[in-house]
Structures are given as structure tokens and as C-alpha cells.
N, C-alpha and C positions, 0 to 999 in steps of 0.2 A: 253297743258295739254292733257295727254292720256286719251281715253275713258275708264272708269272703269264699270265693272259689277255691277249693282245695284245703280249706281249713276244717279242723274236726271239731265237733260239738257233741255235747250229751243231749239227749232228747228223749221224750217220753212217748210211747206208741199210743195214739189216741183212737185209731181205727184201722181194722183190717178188711181188705178187699181182696178178691181173687188174684189180682195182678200185683198186690204190693201192701205196704203198710204206711199209713200216714203218721207223721211225727211233728210233734211241737218241740222246736229247739229251745234249749234253756240257755241263758247267758248271753241273750242278744237283745237288742234294743227293741222293745214292743214284742208282740207275739209273732213268730215267724213258724210257718207250717211248711213241710215238705214231704215228698214221697220217696219212699225206698221201693223200687222196682223188685219183683220177685227174683230177677236175675242178679240183683246186687245184695241180696240178703246173706248169701253164703258162697263159698268157693265151691262147694258141692251141690249136687242135684237137689232141688228143693220142690217137692210135690205140692204141698200147700203151705202158705204163709204161716198158718197156726202151728205148723211143725216145729218152728223156730222162735216165734215171738207171740206174745198175747197182749191184749190191751192193758196198759199200765206199765209195761216193762220199760226200764230205762236202758237205752242203748247208745253206744258211741257211734257216730256217723260222720261221713266226710261229704262236703258239698262238691258235687260233680258239675252242676250247671244251674244257672238262673236264666230262664228264658225271658223274652221281651214282655210277657204278661206277669212276671214276678214269681212264676212257679219255681220252686226249688227241687232239683233232683238230687237225692241222697244215695250214698253207698255205705252199707254196714260192713260189706266184705272188704273193701279198700281201707277202712279204718282199724280192722283187726290186725293183730300181729300173727306171725307164722304159728306161734304157740298156741294162740287162742283158736286159730283155725284148725289145727291138729286136734286140740280138745273137743271142739265142736263135732268134728268127723267122728271121734270116737263116741261121744254122746249119742250122735245119730245112728251109728251102726248098732249100739247097745240097744236102743229102743225100736230097733227094726226098720227105721226110716232109711231110704236109699240114699246113698252119697255117691259123689262122682269117682271116688276111688274104687278101682276094680282090683280084686285079689287075683292071684295067679290061677286060682281054680276057676274063678269066674271068666278069666281070659280064655283058658283052655276050653270051657264050654262054649264060649262064643265062637272060637275057631272051628269047633266040631259042627256048631249049628249053622254056620255059613253055607255048607253044603246043602243042608236042609232048606235054607232059605232060597238058595239058587233054585232048587227043584220046585219050591212053591212058587217062585216068580215065573218059571217057565210054564207050569200049570195055569197060573193066572192069565198069562199072555195068550195061552192056547185057547182057554175059555172065552177070553175077551174077543178074540179074533172070531171065533164061532158065532158069538152073540151079535157081533158087528155084521157078519154076513147075513144072519137071519134078519136083522133090522133093515139092511139095504134091500133085501128081497121084498120084505113087506112094504117098503116104500115104493119100489117099483110097481108092485101090484096096484097100489092106491092111485099112482100117477097115470099108469097105462090102462088099468082096468083089466089086464090080462095076467094070468098065472103062467109062468114059464115052466 
């Protein structure tokens, strides 16, 4: 059976790299390998690929794209049901891994820290302008040989 775009397959994780996981698809004619990009592993935030999968795991994936060189782009996230995604988010939150879901207390803390962020950005801008002035002065001294 040939690999079709949009179809779901079972696959085994064969290698993990910082940007995703390589998968060997089962149930296809011959050996078909594809890549699940880190952004397609889960509906939540994934800091490291190894937080979710490890070599040898069997996963269900959906074929997103096959490029002209025959490389297959896969998605684990799009092959999961809503229940599976919710279960995974619970699992990640129990293990202390960060997910994309934000609780109301985190949202309140985020709103409170926005003022602090704005102040930090104002300070940064001010310091940057000072450094830029100093740099320009030193460039003028080198060009003209005169100190103003």
C-alpha cells in the first residue's frame, strides 16, 4: 500500500533529534520513513522531544506532506483524538512538564507581570540608547582623531 497524504498509520520511533522524531511507518509497501516535527508532536508546548516519545515507541501518525525528494512529513498531534490530547496534557502536567494550557492563576500572574515587563523594556531601551551614543562618539573620535 502506498503512503497517502492525510492517511493515518502506525509507526515506530527510530531516532530522536532536537527538532523532532524519525518514524518508520508500518503497513506500507517497503520501508517508509518520515519525520514528526517537534511542533506536530502534541497540541501543548513541547520543550524536548524525549518528554513525549522515546526510541521504540509505537505511535499513530498522519501524513501531512510528501515533498519532491520523497521525504514524508508526519503529525502525531493531528492523528490524536480530543480525549487522547486531554489525557496527554494531564500526564504532562503531573510530571511537571509545561503544556500550552494556562490555568487562571497563571493567567493572573501573567497579567501582573506585564507591568514589570513594560518597565524592563523601558530600562532596556534607555540603556541601549546610552550604549549607542557612546559607540557613536568613539566612532567619531576614530574617524576624525578629535575628542569632542
